[in-house]
C-alpha positions as CSV (number, residue, x, y, z in Angstrom):
1,M,-13.1,-6.5,64.0
2,I,-15.7,-5.6,66.6
3,E,-14.2,-6.7,70.0
4,F,-17.6,-6.9,71.8
5,L,-17.0,-10.4,73.1
6,Q,-13.3,-9.8,74.2
7,P,-14.1,-9.4,77.9
8,I,-16.1,-12.6,78.0
9,I,-13.3,-14.4,76.1
10,L,-10.7,-13.2,78.6
11,F,-12.9,-14.2,81.5
12,F,-13.3,-17.8,80.4
13,E,-9.6,-17.9,79.3
14,G,-8.6,-17.2,82.9
15,L,-11.3,-19.2,84.6
16,L,-11.2,-22.6,82.8
17,P,-8.4,-25.1,82.9
18,A,-6.7,-26.1,79.7
19,G,-8.5,-28.9,77.8
20,P,-10.9,-29.6,75.0
21,V,-13.9,-27.9,76.7
22,K,-11.9,-24.6,77.1
23,T,-10.7,-24.9,73.5
24,L,-14.2,-25.5,72.1
25,L,-15.8,-22.7,74.1
26,L,-13.2,-20.1,73.3
27,G,-13.3,-21.2,69.6
28,I,-17.1,-20.7,69.5
29,L,-16.8,-17.2,71.2
30,Q,-14.0,-16.2,68.8
31,A,-16.0,-17.4,65.8
32,T,-19.0,-15.5,67.0
33,Q,-16.9,-12.3,67.4
34,V,-15.6,-12.7,63.8
35,G,-19.0,-13.6,62.2
36,M,-21.3,-11.2,63.9
37,P,-20.1,-7.9,62.3
38,Y,-21.3,-9.2,59.0
39,Y,-24.8,-9.0,60.5
40,A,-24.5,-5.7,62.2
41,D,-26.8,-4.0,59.7
42,Y,-29.5,-6.6,60.4
43,M,-29.1,-6.0,64.2
44,L,-29.5,-2.3,63.6
45,F,-32.7,-3.0,61.6
46,L,-34.0,-5.3,64.3
47,L,-33.3,-2.9,67.2
48,F,-34.5,0.4,65.6
49,F,-36.8,-0.3,62.7
50,V,-38.7,-3.5,63.5
51,P,-40.2,-2.3,66.8
52,L,-41.4,0.9,65.3
53,Y,-43.0,-1.0,62.4
54,Y,-45.6,-2.5,64.8
55,L,-46.6,1.0,65.9
56,V,-47.1,2.4,62.4
57,P,-50.7,2.5,61.1
58,R,-51.3,-0.3,58.6
59,Q,-51.9,2.1,55.7
60,G,-48.5,3.6,56.2
61,R,-46.4,0.5,56.5
62,V,-45.4,0.3,52.8
63,L,-44.0,3.8,52.9
64,Y,-42.4,3.1,56.3
65,L,-40.6,0.0,55.1
66,L,-39.5,1.8,51.9
67,A,-38.1,4.8,53.9
68,A,-36.4,2.4,56.4
69,S,-34.8,0.4,53.7
70,I,-33.6,3.5,51.8
71,A,-32.3,5.0,55.1
72,L,-30.2,1.8,55.9
73,V,-28.9,1.4,52.4
74,G,-28.0,5.1,52.3
75,Y,-26.3,4.8,55.7
76,M,-24.3,1.8,54.5
77,Y,-23.4,2.8,50.9
78,G,-24.3,6.5,50.6
79,F,-27.5,8.1,49.3
80,G,-26.0,8.6,45.9
81,F,-25.8,4.8,45.7
82,V,-29.6,4.6,46.5
83,V,-30.4,7.1,43.7
84,A,-28.3,5.1,41.2
85,F,-29.7,1.8,42.5
86,L,-33.3,2.8,42.0
87,G,-32.8,5.1,39.0
88,V,-32.5,2.5,36.3
89,P,-35.4,0.3,37.6
90,L,-37.7,3.2,37.9
91,F,-36.8,4.4,34.4
92,V,-37.6,0.8,33.2
93,H,-40.9,0.9,35.2
94,G,-41.9,4.1,33.4
95,L,-41.3,2.4,30.0
96,V,-43.4,-0.6,31.1
97,L,-46.3,1.7,32.0
98,V,-46.0,3.3,28.5
99,L,-45.7,0.0,26.6
100,H,-48.0,-2.2,28.7
101,K,-51.3,-1.6,26.9
102,R,-49.9,-2.2,23.4
103,A,-47.9,-5.2,24.5
104,L,-51.1,-7.0,25.6
105,A,-52.7,-6.4,22.3
106,D,-49.8,-7.1,19.9
107,V,-47.7,-10.3,20.5
108,A,-44.9,-9.3,18.1
109,F,-44.6,-5.9,19.7
110,R,-44.6,-7.5,23.2
111,K,-41.6,-9.8,22.3
112,K,-39.7,-6.8,20.8
113,A,-40.4,-4.6,23.8
114,T,-39.5,-7.4,26.3
115,W,-36.2,-8.1,24.6
116,A,-35.4,-4.4,24.4
117,L,-36.0,-3.8,28.1
118,V,-34.4,-7.0,29.3
119,G,-31.4,-6.3,27.1
120,F,-31.1,-2.8,28.5
121,I,-31.2,-4.2,32.1
122,L,-28.5,-6.8,31.3
123,L,-26.4,-4.3,29.4
124,V,-26.3,-2.1,32.5
125,Y,-25.6,-5.0,34.8
126,F,-22.8,-6.6,32.8
127,T,-21.2,-3.2,32.3
128,L,-21.0,-2.9,36.0
129,L,-19.7,-6.4,36.3
130,F,-17.0,-5.6,33.7
131,I,-16.0,-2.4,35.6
132,E,-15.9,-4.4,38.9
133,G,-13.7,-7.0,37.2
134,L,-11.2,-4.4,36.2
135,A,-11.2,-3.0,39.8
136,R,-9.8,-6.0,41.6
137,G,-10.0,-4.2,44.9
138,A,-13.8,-3.9,44.6
139,H,-14.5,-7.1,46.5
140,S,-15.6,-7.8,50.0
141,S,-13.9,-10.7,51.7
142,V,-16.5,-12.7,53.6
143,M,-14.6,-15.8,54.5
144,T,-11.3,-14.8,56.1
145,G,-9.7,-14.7,52.7
146,H,-10.8,-18.1,51.4
147,F,-13.8,-17.0,49.5
148,I,-14.6,-13.6,47.8
149,N,-18.1,-12.2,47.4
150,P,-18.2,-9.6,44.6
151,L,-19.3,-6.2,45.7
152,L,-22.3,-6.1,43.3
153,H,-23.7,-9.1,45.1
154,F,-22.9,-7.8,48.6
155,C,-24.7,-4.5,48.1
156,G,-27.7,-6.1,46.4
157,I,-27.4,-5.0,42.8
158,A,-27.0,-8.6,41.5
159,Y,-30.2,-9.6,43.3
160,M,-32.1,-6.6,42.0
161,V,-31.5,-7.7,38.3
162,P,-33.4,-11.0,38.3
163,K,-36.3,-9.4,40.2
164,L,-36.5,-6.5,37.7
165,V,-36.3,-8.8,34.7
166,Q,-39.1,-11.0,36.1
167,Y,-41.2,-7.9,36.7
168,V,-40.7,-6.6,33.2
169,V,-41.4,-10.0,31.5
170,D,-44.5,-10.9,33.5
171,A,-46.0,-7.3,33.4
172,L,-45.7,-7.1,29.6
173,R,-47.0,-10.6,29.4
174,G,-50.1,-9.6,31.3
175,K,-49.5,-11.9,34.3
176,F,-50.1,-8.8,36.5
177,A,-50.7,-5.1,36.0
178,P,-47.8,-2.7,36.4
179,T,-47.7,-1.6,40.0
180,R,-47.3,1.7,41.8
181,V,-43.8,3.1,41.8
182,T,-43.6,2.8,45.6
183,R,-44.3,-0.9,45.6
184,L,-41.8,-1.6,42.9
185,A,-39.2,0.4,44.8
186,L,-39.9,-1.5,48.0
187,Y,-39.8,-4.8,46.1
188,L,-36.3,-4.0,44.8
189,V,-34.8,-2.3,47.9
190,F,-36.6,-4.3,50.7
191,F,-33.8,-4.4,53.2
192,P,-34.1,-8.0,54.7
193,T,-33.6,-9.6,51.2
194,L,-31.5,-6.8,49.6
195,R,-28.0,-8.3,50.2
196,M,-28.3,-12.0,49.6
197,G,-31.9,-12.8,48.5
198,P,-33.9,-14.9,48.4
199,I,-35.2,-13.7,45.0
200,A,-38.9,-13.4,45.6
201,R,-41.4,-13.2,42.7
202,F,-43.2,-9.9,42.4
203,E,-46.7,-11.3,42.5
204,A,-46.0,-13.1,45.8
205,F,-44.3,-10.1,47.3
206,N,-47.2,-7.8,46.2
207,E,-49.7,-10.2,47.8
208,D,-47.9,-9.8,51.1
209,V,-47.9,-6.0,50.6
210,E,-51.7,-6.1,50.1
211,N,-52.0,-8.0,53.4
212,L,-50.0,-5.3,55.3
213,G,-53.0,-3.0,55.1
214,R,-55.4,-5.7,56.4
215,T,-53.6,-7.7,59.1
216,D,-50.8,-7.6,61.5
217,P,-48.0,-10.2,61.7
218,T,-49.2,-13.0,64.0
219,W,-47.4,-14.5,67.0
220,S,-46.6,-17.5,64.8
221,D,-44.9,-15.1,62.3
222,I,-42.9,-13.6,65.1
223,R,-41.9,-16.9,66.7
224,S,-41.0,-18.4,63.3
225,G,-39.1,-15.3,62.3
226,L,-37.0,-15.1,65.4
227,G,-36.3,-18.9,65.1
228,R,-35.0,-18.5,61.6
229,I,-32.8,-15.5,62.6
230,V,-31.2,-17.6,65.4
231,L,-30.7,-20.5,63.0
232,G,-29.0,-18.2,60.5
233,L,-26.7,-16.7,63.1
234,L,-25.7,-20.2,64.4
235,K,-24.8,-21.0,60.8
236,A,-22.6,-17.9,60.6
237,V,-20.8,-19.0,63.8
238,G,-20.4,-22.5,62.4
239,N,-19.0,-21.1,59.2
240,M,-16.3,-19.1,61.0
241,A,-15.5,-22.1,63.3
242,L,-14.7,-24.1,60.2
243,F,-11.8,-21.8,59.5
244,F,-10.6,-21.5,63.1
245,Y,-10.1,-25.3,63.4
246,L,-10.5,-27.2,60.2
247,A,-9.2,-25.2,57.2
248,A,-5.6,-25.0,56.2
249,D,-4.1,-21.8,54.7
250,L,-4.5,-22.1,50.9
251,S,-4.2,-18.4,50.0
252,T,-1.1,-18.9,47.9
253,L,0.0,-21.2,45.1
254,E,3.0,-22.3,47.2
255,A,0.6,-23.3,50.0
256,I,-1.5,-25.4,47.6
257,N,1.6,-27.1,46.3
258,Q,2.7,-28.1,49.7
259,Q,-0.5,-29.8,50.9
260,S,-1.2,-33.5,50.5
261,W,-4.2,-34.8,48.6
262,L,-6.0,-35.7,51.8
263,I,-5.6,-32.1,53.1
264,L,-6.8,-30.7,49.8
265,Y,-9.8,-33.0,49.8
266,W,-10.7,-32.1,53.4
267,N,-10.3,-28.4,52.8
268,L,-12.4,-28.6,49.6
269,V,-15.3,-30.2,51.5
270,M,-14.9,-27.7,54.3
271,N,-15.0,-24.8,51.8
272,V,-18.2,-26.1,50.2
273,F,-19.8,-26.5,53.6
274,S,-18.6,-23.0,54.4
275,V,-20.2,-21.6,51.2
276,Y,-23.4,-23.4,52.2
277,L,-23.4,-22.1,55.8
278,Y,-22.6,-18.6,54.7
279,F,-25.3,-18.2,52.0
280,S,-28.0,-20.4,53.7
281,G,-27.3,-18.5,57.0
282,Y,-27.9,-15.2,55.3
283,S,-31.0,-16.6,53.7
284,D,-32.3,-17.8,57.1
285,V,-31.8,-14.4,58.6
286,A,-33.4,-12.6,55.6
287,I,-36.4,-15.0,55.7
288,G,-36.7,-14.5,59.5
289,F,-36.6,-10.7,59.3
290,S,-39.1,-10.8,56.5
291,R,-41.4,-13.0,58.5
292,L,-41.3,-10.5,61.4
293,L,-42.7,-7.9,59.0
294,G,-45.4,-10.2,57.6
295,F,-43.6,-11.3,54.4
296,H,-43.3,-14.9,53.4
297,M,-40.1,-15.3,51.4
298,P,-39.3,-18.4,49.4
299,E,-36.9,-21.0,50.7
300,N,-33.4,-20.9,49.3
301,F,-31.7,-24.1,50.6
302,Y,-33.2,-27.4,51.5
303,L,-30.8,-30.3,52.4
304,P,-28.8,-30.1,49.2
305,F,-26.2,-32.6,50.5
306,F,-28.7,-35.4,50.4
307,S,-29.3,-34.9,46.7
308,E,-29.0,-38.1,44.6
309,N,-28.2,-36.2,41.3
310,L,-27.3,-32.7,40.1
311,G,-30.9,-32.1,39.0
312,V,-32.2,-32.6,42.5
313,W,-29.2,-30.6,43.9
314,W,-30.2,-27.6,41.9
315,R,-33.7,-27.8,43.1
316,R,-32.4,-27.6,46.6
317,W,-29.3,-25.3,46.3
318,H,-30.0,-21.5,45.9
319,M,-33.5,-22.5,45.0
320,S,-34.9,-19.0,44.2
321,L,-32.1,-18.4,41.7
322,S,-32.4,-21.9,40.3
323,F,-36.1,-21.6,39.7
324,W,-35.6,-18.1,38.2
325,L,-33.0,-19.4,35.7
326,R,-35.4,-22.2,34.8
327,D,-38.3,-19.9,34.2
328,Y,-36.6,-16.9,32.6
329,V,-33.6,-18.4,30.8
330,Y,-33.9,-22.2,30.2
331,R,-37.6,-22.4,29.3
332,P,-37.7,-19.3,27.0
333,L,-34.7,-20.8,25.1
334,G,-36.8,-23.9,24.5
335,G,-36.3,-25.9,27.6
336,S,-36.1,-29.7,27.1
337,K,-38.2,-29.5,24.0
338,H,-35.8,-27.8,21.6
339,K,-32.0,-28.0,21.8
340,A,-32.0,-29.0,25.4
341,V,-28.2,-29.5,25.7
342,R,-27.5,-26.0,24.3
343,N,-30.1,-24.5,26.7
344,V,-28.5,-26.2,29.7
345,F,-25.1,-24.8,28.8
346,I,-26.4,-21.3,28.2
347,T,-28.4,-21.4,31.5
348,F,-25.4,-22.4,33.6
349,L,-23.0,-20.1,31.8
350,A,-25.5,-17.3,32.5
351,C,-25.5,-18.4,36.2
352,G,-21.7,-18.2,36.3
353,A,-21.7,-14.8,34.6
354,W,-24.3,-13.5,37.0
355,H,-21.9,-14.1,39.8
356,A,-19.0,-12.3,38.1
357,L,-17.5,-11.8,34.6
358,A,-14.5,-14.0,35.5
359,L,-13.1,-17.1,33.8
360,N,-13.3,-19.2,37.0
361,Y,-17.1,-18.5,37.3
362,L,-17.7,-19.4,33.7
363,I,-15.8,-22.6,34.1
364,W,-17.8,-23.4,37.2
365,G,-21.0,-22.9,35.2
366,F,-19.7,-25.0,32.3
367,G,-18.8,-27.8,34.8
368,Q,-22.3,-27.7,36.3
369,A,-23.8,-28.0,32.8
370,V,-21.5,-30.9,31.9
371,G,-22.5,-32.7,35.2
372,L,-26.2,-32.2,34.7
373,I,-26.2,-33.4,31.0
374,G,-24.0,-36.3,31.9
375,W,-26.4,-37.4,34.6
376,V,-29.4,-37.1,32.2
377,L,-27.6,-39.2,29.6
378,W,-26.5,-41.8,32.2
379,H,-30.0,-42.0,33.6
380,R,-31.5,-42.6,30.2
381,Y,-29.0,-45.3,29.5
382,W,-29.5,-46.9,32.9
383,V,-33.3,-47.1,32.4
384,R,-32.8,-48.9,29.0
385,L,-30.2,-51.2,30.4
386,D,-32.7,-53.9,31.5
387,A,-34.2,-54.2,28.1
388,D,-30.8,-54.2,26.3
389,E,-29.7,-57.9,26.2
390,S,-26.4,-56.9,24.7
391,G,-25.5,-54.5,27.5
392,P,-22.3,-54.9,29.4
393,A,-22.4,-57.8,31.9
394,V,-20.8,-55.7,34.6
395,L,-23.4,-53.0,34.4
396,K,-26.2,-55.5,34.2
397,S,-24.9,-57.1,37.4
398,L,-24.7,-53.6,39.0
399,A,-28.3,-52.9,37.9
400,A,-29.5,-56.2,39.5
401,F,-27.6,-55.4,42.7
402,G,-29.2,-52.0,42.7
403,K,-32.7,-53.5,42.6
404,K,-31.9,-55.7,45.6
405,H,-30.1,-52.9,47.5
406,P,-31.7,-49.5,46.5
407,T,-30.5,-47.8,49.6
408,I,-26.9,-48.5,48.8
409,I,-27.3,-47.2,45.3
410,L,-29.0,-44.1,46.6
411,N,-26.2,-43.3,49.0
412,L,-23.6,-44.0,46.3
413,S,-25.4,-41.5,44.1
414,R,-25.5,-39.0,46.8
415,Y,-21.7,-39.5,47.4
416,V,-20.9,-39.1,43.7
417,T,-23.1,-36.0,43.3
418,F,-21.6,-34.3,46.4
419,N,-18.1,-34.9,45.3
420,Y,-18.7,-33.8,41.7
421,F,-20.3,-30.5,43.0
422,C,-17.2,-30.1,45.3
423,L,-14.8,-30.7,42.4
424,V,-16.5,-28.2,40.1
425,G,-16.8,-25.9,43.1
426,I,-13.0,-25.4,43.1
427,Y,-13.6,-22.8,40.4
428,F,-16.3,-21.1,42.5
429,I,-14.2,-20.9,45.7
430,F,-10.9,-19.8,44.3
431,E,-9.8,-17.4,41.6
432,F,-8.7,-18.8,38.3
433,E,-4.9,-19.3,38.9
434,R,-5.4,-20.9,42.3
435,A,-8.3,-22.9,41.1
436,N,-6.3,-24.4,38.2
437,L,-3.5,-25.5,40.5
438,Y,-5.9,-26.9,43.1
439,F,-7.8,-28.8,40.4
440,L,-4.6,-30.2,38.9
441,R,-3.3,-31.4,42.3
442,F,-6.7,-32.8,43.2
443,V,-7.4,-34.9,40.1
444,T,-3.8,-36.2,40.1
445,F,-4.1,-37.2,43.8
446,G,-1.4,-34.6,44.7
447,L,1.2,-36.0,42.3
448,A,1.3,-33.0,39.9
449,S,2.4,-29.6,41.0
450,G,2.4,-26.1,39.5
451,H,4.8,-23.3,39.4
């Protein structure tokens, strides 16, 4: 832990009398001290690389950003990692250049080439996931032991994969021409979004790159960027504060067995909020840093806790990943026009597997698919309920009540959606064994216990 706030903490500890104000202030300072080291690389980027960026001639900014990103990634993980990180994508890029012309002229060849290249990318990635799964120590704890972020995500490899797949698919489809190798490398290793996204589309990123040579970032870009960075850092502090004051220790099976149902429920909600604060905070910082450099990254989170169903939730939660899964997994499988139920399950299982090849993540993806399909079926039934004279009287009365009091029904839908996401989220937050026990104790209101 970096003890850079310790003198300030000691000062206020000796100055203020005991009471809630002192407790709150010291808690905020301690949470800041714990949370800030996770953003130390961004602070390094802000202090040393961003100021120089404004002094670099416009024509050299692409190479400057590429060199700066490679330098920081190399400093953090070693330059051997940078070579490996970019080696496979640049090899794939070479194949795209070779296959592009024929792919545009021959539809059958394009499909085969696309499947071959995407299959190769996924084979490499899932091989790395498998190796990481075997090496249980290859994880980075980011939430004081409550939540584990796999290393392939923390170092950016997981976020490189969907970007590379999108580039291959759309380039061979003719949506845009294959780019220069330097631009693809910058797209993949662009430091502000390397670690946690958002997952930008290549054509939007390339448009911003084109603008680098014509215009400078405006004062509006700078103000907006700094504001988003501050917002993200505040979320990081809030995330850490949750565990200083609100979360019980659930790191062992025995600890889970000993907690009451109310404590389990409270901690589950706090863990879900913590996941939101962690990832949305990183997204805010990444979007802010990108804006300082003249890049407009897509939003990643937009008030998900006000979603009235899981469909809306997934249009607001990790949006860049959700929309990528929709466009490059769900729709190519047939979308809602052909075997929609199968396609939803495959899409969410792919989402779970993208996080890690672990049973808890697959169960989490399966649970999201069940919830989404269940909501669609319920919605269709609900729409037909008015015309169905033989429908259950209780439901007909509820429908009539809903027409008179839509706000109540809307808030009830939000409550059910949030709690379902939390329930399934048990398998996202905890590893398989703890998740099973937590789920069992939760659904039995604390009556059942494991061994």
